[in-house]
N, C-alpha and C positions, 0 to 999 in steps of 0.2 A: 745353714741350710734352709731353704724355703720350701713350703708345702709343694708337693708334686715332684720334688727332686727324686730321681730314681735310685739314688745311692742308699741301699738298705742297711738298717741296723738290726742285727739278730742277737737276742739274748738266749744263750744256751744254759739251761738250768734243769733242775729235777732232783731226784733222790740220789744221795751220795752212793757211788759205786755202780751207777747205771750206765756209765760210758761217756760222760761229758768231755773228758780229755780227748777221747777218740773222735767225738763229734767236732770238736774245735779243729782238729787236724784235717778233717774233711773240708771244713770251710776254708782253712788255710790253703788247701790244694785247689779250691774253687776260686782263689784269688782274693779272699777277704783278709783284712788286717785283724788279727786275733789277739785277745788278751784274756788270760785265765786268772781266776781268783780276784777279780776286780770288786772293790766295795761299790755297792749300788749308787752311793752318793757321788762317786767320781765319774759315773758314766756320762753325764752331760758335758763335763770338762773334756773328757777324752774325745767325745763325738765332735765337740767344737774344734778341738785341736786338729783332728783328722780332716774335717771339712774345710778348714781354712787353707789347707795345703792343696796344691795341684796333685790330687791323689792318683796313684797308679793302681789303687785297689778297687775291687769290684764292690766291696761293702765292708762293714765293720761287724765283727762277731765278738761278743763279750760273754765270758764264762762267769757266772755268778751262782753261788750256793751258800750253804750254811757254814762254810769255813770262815766266812766273814761275819762276825757277831752282829754287825749293824745291817746285814743284808735286808731283812724284812722291814726294819724300822725306817730305812731310807728308800724303800722301793717306791712308795706312792709319790714322795717328793721328787724322786728322780724322773718318774714318768711325767709329772707336771712340768718339770724343767725341759725335758726333751720335747714335750708337746709345744711349749712356748717357742722352741727352735724350729718347729715344723716337722718334728721327727716322731713317728709312731713305730716303736720297735716291734719286731715280730718275735714271738717266743717259741722256741723249741724245747719241749719238756720231755725228759727221759726218765723212765722208771723201769722196774723189773720186779718179779715176784720176790717175796721176802726170803724164801729159801735159797734162791739164787744169789741174792745180795749177801746173805750170810756166808755162802760158799766162797764168793769172791773176796770178802774181807778175810776169811780164813786163809785164802791163798796168798793174798798180799801182805797180811799181818799188819795192816795199818788200822789205826783206831778211827771210829766214826766221829765226826765233829761234835756230836751231842752226847757221846758216851762219857760217863763219869763213874765215880765209885758207887753212886746210888742208881745209875741208869745203865743197864746192859745193852748189848748191841741190838737185840730185837725190839726192845722198848724204845731205843733211840731212833730206829728206823720208823716205827709207828708214829712217834712224836713228830718226826720230820715230815712224814706224809701228811699229817694233820695241819702242820704249820704252812705247808706249801699248797694246800688245796685250792685257795683262791687264785694263785698264780697259774696252777694247772688248768683251771676253768677258762682262763683267758688266752691259753696258748693256741697258736696257729696249728701246731702239730704236736701230738703226744705219741711217743714211741715206747712200746714195751720191748726192752732189749733182752728179755730172758733167754730166748732161743736163738739170739743172733751171735754169730762169731764177729770178730772185728771186721772181717771183710763183708759180712752181711750188713752190718750197721753202716759201713761206708757206702755200700751200694744203695741202700734204702734212703739214706739222707740225701745223696746226690740226686736220686730220681725224684723223691717227694718234694725236696725243696725247690728244685728247678720247676716242678709243676706248680707249686704254690706261687712262685714269683710270676709265672706266666698268667695265672688266674687273677692276680690282683687281690685287693682286700675285700672284706665283707664276710658274712657267716660262711663257714666252710663245712662241707659234708665229706667225711672220709669213710669209704666203704672197705671193710675187711672181709675176705672170705677165709674160712678155716675148716678144718676137719675136727669133729668132736673127739676122734681117736687120738688127736695130738694135743688137745686142750683148748679152752676158750680164751679169747683175747680179754685181758683184764681192763683195757682202756675203753671198752665199748659202752656207749650210752644205751643202745638197743641191741639185744641178741635175738636173732630169729632162727629157729630150728626148722630146717627145710627137709628133714628126713622123711616126711610124708609124701614128697613128690616122687614121680616115677624115676627109677634109678637106672641110668644108662650103663652102669657097671655090669649089669647082668646080660647085656647085649654084647656078644663077643666082638662085633664090628665096631662098637663104640667105646669099649673099655679103655683102649690105649689113647683115645682122644680126650679132650678136656672141654669145659664149658665155653672156651673161646672158639671152638669149632662149630660151624652151623649145624651139622647133623645132630650133635649133642644138644645144642640150644633148642633146636626144633623138637627133639624128643621130649625135652622137659617142658618147654613153654607152650607148645602147641597141643599137648595133651589136654583133656577136659579139665583135670584138676589143676594143672600148671597154668593154663590160660585164665581160669577163673581166679586163682590165687594171685597171679601177677597183676591182674586188673585191680583187685581189692587192695593189694599191697601198695600199688602206685597211688591209688586214691588216698590211702591212709597217710603215706609219707608226704604227698603234696598238700595234704590238709594240715599236718602237725608242724612241718618245717617253718611256715610263716609265723606260726604261733610262738615257736622258740625264738625266731628272729626278733619278734616284737618284744620278747622278754629280755633281749640284749645278749643272747647266747652268741659266742664267737665261733663255736665249733660243735658239730654233732658227729659222732662216730657210730656207724651201723656195722654190726657183725652178722654175717650170714653164714650159717654152718650146715654142713651135711656130714656124712660119715667120714669121708676122706678129704673133703675140701677141694675136689677136683672137677666134679660134674655139675651137680644141681646148684650148689651155692654160687659157682662161677657164672652159670647161665643166668640166674636171677640177678646177680650183682651187675653184670654187664648190661642187662636190660635197664636196670635202675639207673646206672651211670648215664646211659644215653638219654633217658627220660629227663633226669634232673639237669643235665647240661643244656638240653633244649629249652628248659624253663629258666635258664640263666643262673643256675647255682654254680658255685665254685666247688667242683667235686674232684677228689682224687680216689684212687682205688689201689688196693694191695691184696694180691692173691697169696696169702701167707703160706698155705700148705699145698698148693696145687702141684708142685713138682715132687712132693714126697710120696704121692700115691703110686 
């Protein structure tokens, strides 16, 4: 493969029990050639084999995790070999809250790869999280699957990955809106509490609408407080994002929250999305709790 070849290579990894097998099935349905449980050192050989053929596949998706003892040891060397072939793999990192992972392991009754006589499940999960922290930082997309059903996870991956492919490479900004009553996103780099803004919920005409609707957006952003905040918020983000890019960050995740995640957070997030895209940033958005209100 030569640089610029559009045939993508995706590495699906993350915390054990967070849904990697389901994610690989999604990529398989998207037309990718998928292999699960691959030792990282074998990834260049597999990529070379696939690219030498007249492939009918849309891309290559490789499932890698702590089930392979040499996963971390061979990771950097594998990336160097792939780079020499003109391949820059994209990383999808899956995780979930510890309590949910413990519940899933109790349901499946399968052991964690790092569990031993001296290391229980919760300790193994914490150790795995620490070991994978550097890979997480370089991921194109981090998904917290705690509150996702299998169908939710499939829908989110299909939507978000298609958007990432269209946006190309470079530092990515992922915006999440959420309701504090449902819990904060654990994957956020920044969390902004927007509950001080005027609340459309108390206007009966606006309650059933969302921040995607102009009357709600105007109510929030054209108020004195909303207008001034949005201006200062935009100034802040457009100031700090280039600084993070200069430090080599691959991805920044912003979480904007209000009480129910339907009105104020969505209004501000959509405004920020439009602003950052105009400035040339690769931005995706996820309204996590908007339909729960």
